[in-house]
Residue frames as qw, qx, qy, qz and C-alpha x, y, z in Angstrom:
[[0.000, -0.447, -0.337, -0.828, -110.60, -93.44, -106.04],
 [0.501, -0.708, -0.423, -0.263, -113.15, -93.51, -103.21],
 [0.661, -0.400, -0.269, 0.575, -110.29, -92.99, -100.74],
 [0.284, 0.079, 0.097, 0.951, -109.37, -89.67, -102.36],
 [0.264, -0.568, -0.454, -0.634, -113.01, -88.67, -102.56],
 [0.617, -0.635, -0.444, 0.139, -113.35, -89.19, -98.78],
 [0.532, -0.290, -0.116, 0.787, -110.29, -86.98, -98.07],
 [0.074, 0.275, 0.300, 0.910, -111.55, -84.26, -100.40],
 [0.420, -0.639, -0.514, -0.387, -114.97, -84.41, -98.77],
 [0.623, -0.578, -0.347, 0.396, -113.49, -84.13, -95.25],
 [0.407, -0.106, 0.049, 0.906, -111.18, -81.28, -96.33],
 [0.089, -0.468, -0.426, -0.769, -114.14, -79.46, -97.90],
 [0.526, -0.699, -0.473, -0.111, -116.14, -79.75, -94.67],
 [0.597, -0.431, -0.206, 0.644, -113.19, -78.48, -92.62],
 [0.239, 0.103, 0.204, 0.944, -112.67, -75.49, -94.92],
 [0.275, -0.580, -0.499, -0.583, -116.41, -74.79, -94.92],
 [0.591, -0.652, -0.437, 0.188, -116.51, -74.94, -91.09],
 [0.488, -0.269, -0.066, 0.828, -113.58, -72.50, -90.83],
 [0.055, 0.299, 0.352, 0.885, -115.21, -70.09, -93.29],
 [0.423, -0.660, -0.506, -0.360, -118.55, -70.20, -91.47],
 [0.627, -0.546, -0.358, 0.426, -116.83, -69.79, -88.07],
 [0.373, -0.161, 0.028, 0.913, -114.81, -66.75, -89.14],
 [0.096, -0.450, -0.449, -0.766, -117.81, -65.22, -90.89],
 [0.504, -0.700, -0.501, -0.071, -119.79, -65.46, -87.65],
 [0.562, -0.449, -0.198, 0.666, -116.93, -63.80, -85.74],
 [0.249, 0.076, 0.221, 0.940, -116.64, -60.94, -88.22],
 [0.221, -0.639, -0.534, -0.507, -120.37, -60.20, -87.94],
 [0.533, -0.751, -0.347, 0.174, -120.14, -59.53, -84.23],
 [0.433, 0.621, -0.156, 0.634, -116.79, -57.76, -84.37],
 [0.343, -0.053, -0.529, 0.774, -115.43, -55.68, -81.52],
 [0.183, -0.815, -0.547, 0.051, -117.83, -53.81, -79.25],
 [0.356, 0.235, 0.007, 0.904, -117.31, -50.06, -79.75],
 [0.174, -0.868, -0.463, 0.047, -118.54, -46.91, -78.08],
 [0.370, 0.348, -0.118, 0.853, -117.59, -43.30, -77.51],
 [0.313, -0.738, -0.493, 0.338, -118.12, -40.72, -74.80],
 [0.162, 0.826, 0.040, 0.538, -118.18, -36.93, -74.73],
 [0.591, -0.118, -0.497, 0.624, -115.54, -36.15, -72.07],
 [0.026, -0.256, 0.122, -0.959, -116.77, -32.58, -71.60],
 [0.645, -0.387, -0.278, -0.598, -120.29, -33.75, -70.81],
 [0.795, -0.233, -0.523, 0.200, -118.93, -36.42, -68.47],
 [0.402, 0.068, -0.381, 0.830, -116.76, -33.87, -66.66],
 [0.247, -0.307, 0.002, -0.919, -119.64, -31.41, -66.29],
 [0.773, -0.345, -0.275, -0.456, -121.77, -34.17, -64.74],
 [0.691, 0.008, -0.610, 0.389, -119.07, -35.55, -62.43],
 [0.498, -0.812, -0.302, -0.035, -119.91, -34.66, -58.81],
 [0.662, -0.415, -0.017, 0.624, -116.29, -34.01, -57.82],
 [0.349, 0.236, 0.290, 0.859, -115.87, -31.54, -60.68],
 [0.206, -0.743, -0.412, -0.485, -119.16, -29.75, -59.94],
 [0.612, -0.735, -0.222, 0.192, -118.22, -29.43, -56.25],
 [0.614, -0.191, 0.100, 0.760, -114.74, -28.23, -57.15],
 [0.181, 0.502, 0.343, 0.773, -116.17, -25.54, -59.43],
 [0.397, -0.826, -0.317, -0.246, -118.37, -24.26, -56.59],
 [0.703, -0.541, -0.070, 0.457, -115.37, -24.28, -54.26],
 [0.506, 0.084, 0.219, 0.830, -113.34, -22.32, -56.80],
 [0.038, -0.717, -0.361, -0.595, -116.12, -19.74, -57.23],
 [0.561, -0.801, -0.204, 0.044, -116.09, -19.18, -53.45],
 [0.695, -0.329, 0.091, 0.633, -112.31, -18.89, -53.46],
 [0.344, 0.391, 0.317, 0.793, -112.35, -16.42, -56.37],
 [0.251, -0.834, -0.320, -0.373, -114.95, -14.32, -54.55],
 [0.668, -0.665, -0.088, 0.322, -112.71, -14.31, -51.47],
 [0.593, -0.060, 0.215, 0.774, -109.71, -13.18, -53.53],
 [0.126, 0.627, 0.377, 0.670, -111.81, -10.51, -55.25],
 [0.444, -0.853, -0.263, -0.077, -112.89, -9.20, -51.86],
 [0.674, -0.488, 0.064, 0.551, -109.25, -8.99, -50.77],
 [0.457, 0.239, 0.335, 0.788, -108.32, -7.22, -54.01],
 [0.072, -0.808, -0.394, -0.433, -111.11, -4.66, -53.52],
 [0.549, -0.795, -0.146, 0.211, -109.51, -3.63, -50.20],
 [0.635, -0.199, 0.196, 0.720, -106.15, -2.80, -51.80],
 [0.174, 0.910, 0.145, -0.346, -105.84, 0.86, -52.83],
 [0.142, -0.658, 0.548, 0.496, -102.40, 0.86, -54.44],
 [0.790, 0.488, -0.093, -0.359, -102.80, -0.14, -58.11],
 [0.391, 0.562, -0.729, 0.015, -99.32, -1.71, -58.42],
 [0.235, -0.214, 0.865, -0.388, -99.84, -3.81, -55.33],
 [0.720, 0.263, 0.353, -0.537, -103.35, -4.68, -56.52],
 [0.711, 0.539, -0.361, -0.271, -102.06, -5.82, -59.90],
 [0.184, 0.458, -0.853, 0.171, -99.28, -7.86, -58.27],
 [0.440, -0.038, 0.755, -0.485, -101.79, -9.57, -55.93],
 [0.764, 0.395, 0.063, -0.507, -104.16, -10.17, -58.84],
 [0.584, 0.521, -0.609, -0.128, -101.44, -11.98, -60.80],
 [0.053, -0.315, 0.881, -0.348, -100.49, -13.98, -57.70],
 [0.604, 0.131, 0.561, -0.550, -104.11, -15.05, -57.12],
 [0.740, 0.484, -0.196, -0.424, -104.60, -15.85, -60.78],
 [0.391, 0.467, -0.793, 0.018, -101.56, -18.14, -60.76],
 [0.271, -0.144, 0.835, -0.456, -102.74, -19.88, -57.57],
 [0.705, 0.296, 0.328, -0.555, -106.19, -20.46, -59.04],
 [0.672, 0.535, -0.411, -0.307, -104.86, -21.67, -62.41],
 [0.179, 0.402, -0.884, 0.156, -102.46, -24.11, -60.72],
 [0.424, 0.005, 0.748, -0.511, -105.19, -25.47, -58.49],
 [0.748, 0.408, 0.088, -0.516, -107.60, -25.89, -61.40],
 [0.556, 0.532, -0.614, -0.176, -104.98, -27.63, -63.57],
 [0.006, 0.299, -0.910, 0.287, -103.93, -29.99, -60.77],
 [0.527, 0.137, 0.638, -0.544, -107.48, -30.89, -59.77],
 [0.727, 0.473, -0.111, -0.485, -108.66, -31.28, -63.36],
 [0.409, 0.472, -0.778, -0.069, -105.77, -33.63, -64.08],
 [0.176, -0.132, 0.891, -0.398, -106.59, -35.70, -60.99],
 [0.626, 0.299, 0.426, -0.580, -110.31, -35.85, -61.84],
 [0.658, 0.522, -0.370, -0.398, -109.64, -36.74, -65.47],
 [0.207, 0.358, -0.907, 0.081, -107.39, -39.60, -64.29],
 [0.392, 0.069, 0.767, -0.504, -110.21, -40.85, -62.04],
 [0.693, 0.447, 0.108, -0.555, -112.69, -40.68, -64.93],
 [0.495, 0.519, -0.654, -0.241, -110.28, -42.50, -67.24],
 [0.046, -0.189, 0.949, -0.249, -109.93, -45.29, -64.66],
 [0.535, 0.276, 0.570, -0.559, -113.74, -45.47, -64.49],
 [0.637, 0.518, -0.285, -0.495, -113.94, -45.65, -68.30],
 [0.295, 0.374, -0.878, -0.037, -111.60, -48.65, -68.23],
 [0.252, 0.031, 0.855, -0.453, -113.64, -50.25, -65.45],
 [0.613, 0.411, 0.236, -0.632, -116.88, -49.58, -67.35],
 [0.544, 0.494, -0.559, -0.383, -115.45, -51.06, -70.55],
 [0.135, 0.224, -0.957, 0.123, -114.44, -54.23, -68.73],
 [0.362, 0.186, 0.725, -0.556, -117.79, -54.58, -66.92],
 [0.609, 0.527, 0.191, -0.561, -119.88, -53.88, -70.02],
 [0.784, 0.124, 0.555, 0.247, -117.69, -55.86, -72.43],
 [0.409, 0.901, -0.050, -0.138, -116.45, -53.00, -74.62],
 [0.847, 0.100, 0.120, 0.508, -113.34, -53.57, -76.67],
 [0.359, 0.186, 0.066, 0.912, -112.87, -49.87, -77.46],
 [0.067, -0.877, -0.436, 0.187, -114.27, -46.65, -75.98],
 [0.478, 0.354, 0.148, 0.790, -113.25, -43.54, -77.87],
 [0.134, -0.527, -0.263, 0.797, -113.14, -39.86, -76.97],
 [0.414, 0.741, 0.523, 0.077, -115.67, -37.94, -79.09],
 [0.008, -0.934, 0.082, 0.349, -113.57, -34.76, -79.17],
 [0.231, -0.542, 0.665, 0.460, -110.85, -36.48, -81.21],
 [0.491, 0.282, 0.801, 0.194, -113.17, -38.21, -83.69],
 [0.062, 0.049, -0.411, -0.908, -114.17, -36.77, -87.01],
 [0.639, -0.134, -0.259, -0.712, -117.52, -38.57, -86.87],
 [0.019, -0.021, 0.965, -0.261, -119.31, -41.13, -84.73],
 [0.411, -0.384, -0.641, -0.521, -122.79, -42.53, -85.23],
 [0.442, -0.457, 0.267, -0.724, -125.12, -41.61, -82.39],
 [0.920, -0.152, -0.285, -0.223, -125.79, -45.34, -81.99],
 [0.771, 0.080, -0.439, 0.454, -122.32, -45.71, -80.48],
 [0.042, -0.577, 0.282, -0.765, -122.62, -42.73, -78.10],
 [0.656, -0.369, -0.646, 0.126, -122.57, -44.22, -74.60],
 [0.129, 0.393, -0.323, 0.851, -122.03, -40.94, -72.72],
 [0.570, -0.435, 0.040, -0.695, -125.33, -40.96, -70.84],
 [0.931, -0.194, -0.304, -0.061, -125.00, -44.62, -69.86],
 [0.638, 0.180, -0.432, 0.611, -121.44, -44.00, -68.66],
 [0.123, -0.461, 0.248, -0.843, -122.55, -40.97, -66.60],
 [0.800, -0.389, -0.105, -0.445, -125.20, -43.14, -64.90],
 [0.896, -0.030, -0.358, 0.260, -122.52, -45.74, -64.19],
 [0.379, 0.373, -0.353, 0.770, -120.18, -43.07, -62.87],
 [0.374, -0.483, 0.156, -0.776, -122.83, -41.71, -60.50],
 [0.887, -0.314, -0.086, -0.328, -123.81, -45.12, -59.17],
 [0.896, 0.010, -0.278, 0.345, -120.33, -46.64, -58.79],
 [0.214, -0.916, 0.239, -0.240, -118.53, -45.03, -55.89],
 [0.539, 0.385, -0.658, 0.358, -115.09, -45.83, -54.55]]
């Protein structure tokens, strides 16, 4: 009888240890955060510099358009310039967003995040999990 009691006691302690161990793990859970990608982009130096560059380029194109007298030619040039600008913006934005995404991954690994979400695709996120400002600081201080 005492032999069975010993086995039951050991089994109870093992089960209790497993329960306590998993309860401790579930309290900490995964580390979560989210960022506002629009705010990050507007604070990213490469994007800010690119926007200034594009404003200068648009002003140059506008100056060239102002010199053209023929309305058909002016409209054709306008459409040509618009397409050039749109292509350049799309290409550069895609490149910059890829750089930022790589930095998000790097930041998550350095800071121990399991998940970092995009705030524009979430229905709701508690402000406590908003790490946008901290990520922007990291982005500005970590250079390639």
